[in-house]
C-alpha positions as CSV (number, residue, x, y, z in Angstrom):
1,M,80.8,109.6,78.2
2,S,80.2,112.3,80.7
3,Q,82.9,115.1,81.0
4,P,86.1,115.1,84.1
5,A,84.8,117.1,86.9
6,P,86.2,120.7,87.1
7,A,89.9,120.4,88.5
8,L,89.3,123.4,90.7
9,S,86.9,124.6,92.6
10,L,85.9,128.4,91.7
11,V,86.8,129.2,95.2
12,L,90.0,127.7,94.4
13,L,90.2,129.3,91.2
14,I,89.7,132.6,93.1
15,S,92.3,131.3,96.0
16,L,95.2,131.0,93.3
17,L,94.7,134.4,91.6
18,L,94.5,135.9,95.6
19,L,97.3,134.0,97.0
20,G,99.4,133.2,94.2
21,G,102.4,135.0,95.3
22,C,102.4,133.9,98.8
23,A,104.6,130.9,98.2
24,G,108.0,133.6,97.8
25,T,109.0,131.9,94.5
26,P,112.2,133.6,93.9
27,L,111.6,133.0,90.0
28,G,112.8,136.6,89.0
29,G,110.4,137.2,86.4
30,G,109.3,140.2,88.5
31,A,105.0,141.4,88.7
32,N,105.6,142.5,85.3
33,K,107.7,139.8,83.5
34,P,107.8,136.1,83.7
35,A,110.6,133.5,84.2
36,P,112.3,132.5,81.6
37,L,111.2,129.6,80.4
38,P,113.9,126.1,81.1
39,P,116.1,125.1,78.4
40,G,114.4,122.7,76.1
41,M,111.0,123.1,77.6
42,S,108.2,124.8,76.1
43,R,105.3,126.8,77.9
44,D,103.1,124.0,76.6
45,D,105.0,121.7,78.1
46,L,105.3,123.4,81.4
47,L,101.6,124.2,82.1
48,T,101.1,120.2,81.4
49,T,103.7,119.6,84.2
50,I,101.8,122.2,86.1
51,A,99.0,120.3,85.7
52,A,99.9,117.3,86.4
53,C,101.1,118.3,89.4
54,H,97.9,119.3,90.6
55,L,96.5,116.6,89.6
56,R,98.4,114.5,91.6
57,R,97.4,116.3,94.8
58,V,94.1,116.0,94.0
59,A,94.1,112.4,93.1
60,Q,95.8,111.5,96.2
61,T,93.6,113.3,98.7
62,E,90.0,112.9,96.8
63,D,89.5,116.5,97.1
64,R,89.4,119.1,94.4
65,G,90.6,121.3,97.5
66,S,94.0,120.3,96.9
67,T,96.9,121.6,95.3
68,D,100.8,121.9,95.9
69,R,102.7,124.7,96.9
70,V,104.7,124.3,93.7
71,V,101.7,124.9,91.2
72,I,101.0,128.3,93.1
73,A,104.5,129.0,92.4
74,A,104.4,128.3,89.0
75,V,101.6,130.0,87.9
76,E,102.5,133.0,89.4
77,G,105.9,133.1,88.4
78,Y,105.9,132.0,85.3
79,H,102.1,134.2,84.4
80,F,100.5,131.4,83.7
81,S,96.4,131.8,83.3
82,V,94.6,130.0,86.0
83,R,91.8,129.1,83.9
84,K,94.3,127.7,81.3
85,M,96.1,125.4,84.1
86,V,92.2,124.3,84.6
87,Q,91.4,123.6,81.3
88,R,95.0,121.3,80.8
89,A,94.2,119.7,84.2
90,N,90.9,118.5,82.7
91,E,92.5,117.6,79.2
92,L,94.9,115.2,81.0
93,T,92.2,113.4,83.2
94,A,89.9,113.0,79.9
95,A,92.8,111.4,78.7
96,A,93.7,109.3,81.8
97,V,90.1,107.4,81.3
98,D,91.5,106.0,78.2
99,P,93.5,103.0,79.2
100,T,96.4,103.3,77.0
101,N,97.3,106.5,77.8
102,R,97.3,105.6,81.8
103,A,100.9,104.7,82.4
104,S,101.6,107.8,80.4
105,M,99.8,109.9,82.3
106,R,101.0,108.5,86.0
107,G,104.5,109.0,84.8
108,I,104.2,112.6,84.0
109,A,102.3,112.8,87.4
110,V,104.7,111.4,89.5
111,D,107.2,113.7,89.0
112,A,106.1,116.7,87.9
113,C,105.8,118.7,91.8
114,E,109.6,117.4,92.0
115,R,110.3,119.2,88.6
116,L,108.8,122.0,89.5
117,A,110.5,122.4,92.9
118,V,113.1,122.7,91.0
119,L,112.1,125.6,88.6
120,T,110.7,127.9,91.3
121,G,113.0,127.2,94.5
122,T,110.1,126.4,96.5
123,T,109.6,123.0,98.9
124,P,107.0,120.9,97.3
125,G,104.4,120.5,99.8
126,L,100.2,119.7,100.0
127,V,97.9,122.9,100.3
128,R,94.2,122.8,101.1
129,F,92.0,125.5,100.6
130,D,88.8,125.3,102.7
131,D,85.0,126.3,101.5
132,S,85.7,130.0,102.1
133,G,89.2,129.9,100.3
134,G,91.2,130.2,102.8
135,L,94.6,127.8,103.7
136,E,93.7,125.1,105.6
137,S,95.8,124.1,108.1
138,T,94.7,121.4,110.2
139,W,97.7,119.0,111.9
140,L,97.3,115.5,113.1
141,V,98.6,114.6,116.7
142,V,99.4,111.4,117.4
143,D,101.2,109.6,120.3
144,G,102.3,106.3,121.6
145,E,103.9,103.2,120.3
146,I,104.5,102.3,116.4
147,H,102.7,99.2,116.5
148,E,101.3,96.7,113.8
149,G,98.9,98.3,111.6
150,F,100.2,102.0,112.8
151,A,100.6,103.3,109.2
152,D,97.6,102.5,107.6
153,E,95.9,104.3,111.3
154,V,97.9,107.0,110.7
155,I,96.7,107.5,107.2
156,G,93.3,107.3,107.5
157,K,93.4,109.8,110.3
158,L,95.4,112.1,107.8
159,R,92.7,112.0,105.1
160,A,89.5,112.0,107.3
161,E,90.2,115.3,109.0
162,K,92.8,116.9,105.5
163,A,95.8,117.5,107.6
164,V,98.1,118.8,106.3
165,G,100.9,118.1,108.9
166,L,101.2,115.0,111.5
167,V,102.8,116.0,114.5
168,I,104.1,112.7,116.0
169,S,105.5,111.7,119.6
170,S,106.7,108.1,120.2
171,P,109.2,105.9,121.7
172,G,109.3,104.4,118.3
173,G,108.5,100.7,117.8
174,S,108.2,99.2,114.0
175,L,110.8,100.3,111.5
176,F,108.8,98.8,108.8
177,E,105.3,101.1,110.0
178,A,107.4,103.9,110.5
179,R,109.0,103.4,107.3
180,R,106.2,102.9,105.6
181,L,103.9,105.9,107.0
182,G,107.8,108.2,106.3
183,R,107.4,107.1,102.6
184,Y,103.9,107.9,102.3
185,L,104.1,111.1,104.1
186,R,106.9,112.5,101.6
187,R,104.9,110.7,98.0
188,N,101.8,112.8,99.6
189,G,104.0,116.2,100.6
190,L,103.1,116.2,104.2
191,R,104.9,118.0,106.8
192,V,105.8,116.6,110.2
193,G,106.7,118.2,113.4
194,V,108.4,116.8,117.0
195,K,107.5,119.2,120.1
196,G,108.4,116.3,122.3
197,L,109.7,112.3,122.0
198,C,110.9,111.1,119.2
199,T,113.2,107.8,119.3
200,S,114.3,105.4,117.6
201,A,111.7,104.5,114.6
202,C,109.7,108.0,115.0
203,V,113.0,109.3,113.8
204,D,112.2,107.3,110.4
205,V,108.7,109.2,110.3
206,L,109.7,112.2,111.0
207,A,112.7,112.0,108.1
208,G,109.7,111.2,105.8
209,G,108.1,114.7,106.3
210,I,108.5,117.1,102.9
211,E,109.4,119.5,105.8
212,R,110.1,118.6,109.4
213,Y,110.1,120.9,112.0
214,V,111.3,120.2,115.4
215,T,110.7,122.9,118.8
216,P,113.4,123.6,120.8
217,R,112.0,120.9,123.6
218,A,112.0,118.1,121.2
219,K,114.1,115.0,122.1
220,L,115.5,113.1,119.4
221,G,117.1,109.8,120.0
222,I,118.6,106.6,118.1
223,H,120.1,103.3,118.9
224,Q,120.7,100.1,117.7
225,S,118.1,98.6,116.3
226,R,117.1,95.1,117.4
227,V,118.3,91.9,115.3
228,P,115.3,89.9,114.2
229,Q,115.6,86.0,115.7
230,H,116.5,84.2,112.3
231,L,119.5,86.3,111.9
232,S,122.8,86.1,113.4
233,S,123.8,89.3,115.1
234,H,126.7,90.1,113.1
235,E,124.3,89.8,109.7
236,G,121.4,91.2,111.3
237,G,123.1,94.2,112.7
238,Q,124.7,94.9,108.6
239,L,121.4,94.8,107.3
240,S,119.7,97.3,109.9
241,V,122.2,99.4,109.3
242,A,122.8,98.8,105.2
243,A,118.6,99.5,105.2
244,A,118.6,102.5,107.6
245,A,121.3,104.4,105.7
246,L,119.0,103.1,102.5
247,Y,116.0,104.7,103.6
248,L,117.4,108.0,105.1
249,R,119.1,108.7,101.8
250,E,115.9,107.9,99.8
251,M,114.4,111.0,102.5
252,G,117.1,113.0,101.8
253,V,119.0,113.0,105.1
254,D,122.6,112.5,106.1
255,E,123.5,108.7,106.1
256,V,125.7,109.6,109.5
257,V,122.5,109.6,111.3
258,A,121.8,105.6,110.6
259,L,125.5,105.6,111.5
260,A,125.7,106.8,114.8
261,A,122.7,105.0,115.8
262,A,124.7,101.9,115.0
263,S,127.1,102.6,117.9
264,V,124.4,102.7,120.0
265,P,123.0,100.0,122.4
266,N,119.8,98.9,122.0
267,D,119.3,99.7,125.7
268,S,121.1,103.1,125.3
269,M,120.2,106.2,123.6
270,Y,122.1,109.0,121.7
271,W,120.4,112.2,121.9
272,I,120.6,114.3,119.0
273,T,120.7,118.1,119.3
274,V,118.7,120.0,117.3
275,A,121.7,121.9,115.9
276,E,122.6,118.2,114.6
277,A,119.3,117.6,114.0
278,L,119.5,120.6,111.4
279,E,123.0,120.2,110.0
280,T,122.0,116.4,108.8
281,G,118.6,117.2,107.5
282,L,116.2,115.3,109.7
283,A,115.0,118.4,110.7
284,T,114.3,121.8,108.3
285,Q,113.5,123.9,110.4
286,L,113.8,125.0,114.2
287,V,109.9,126.6,115.1
288,E,109.4,127.8,118.5
289,S,105.5,125.7,118.7
290,L,103.8,123.3,116.8
């Protein structure tokens, strides 16, 4: 059996060594002292978690130049050798080739980045390096209605352009497509930004970003969803509000946004201020431009 491909390119190895401090991790270990290990976790377990998070991003993007900010923060904060992390990643890759190990490997990888986020105090987020070792900063810009097939179209473009984030402007459309895209963005550590109009279902796309940026000129609008024809207005309204609240809760956004939307007729609009977006978690940061 052939050996698995290296988990990191040489360029990425060098980049991690040079850029390890850029994540701003508040671990508190200092330059010469690693951070204390989490209770009940050995260094070997922690190394496996770091390697698993790295592999998760590589597998998601099919790009060996990819990793996660929490990987960089953990390698730096806990003073791991990058080469040891790469070796562990290769060991996990080899183990995953065995069908009997795939389920357990998948389980380790699924929550690895989230666990590291808690340990390092760093928000997870896809990081990509170019051939020279510099950080990629490509954002995909999308405008228009959220139509049937929208999620697959945008996902395809994100992957093709090796984007680390999405800037969206849309009057809304399909909630199914918006939430499907939103879950993809969150699962893959991608950011979302809004600098123009983003109303109705577009807000659900924004909610999916691992980080959610708005500019002072962003216009965020919400209102009631249309009730499907096969449901009564009362039944459909209740189901719609519940689904919206559950989705926002899943994304870490205050459910009050869903309740506010339910109080606004479909032919009207409630405009969310930037302050309200930040307070409810719909936005995580106000930026001057995108």
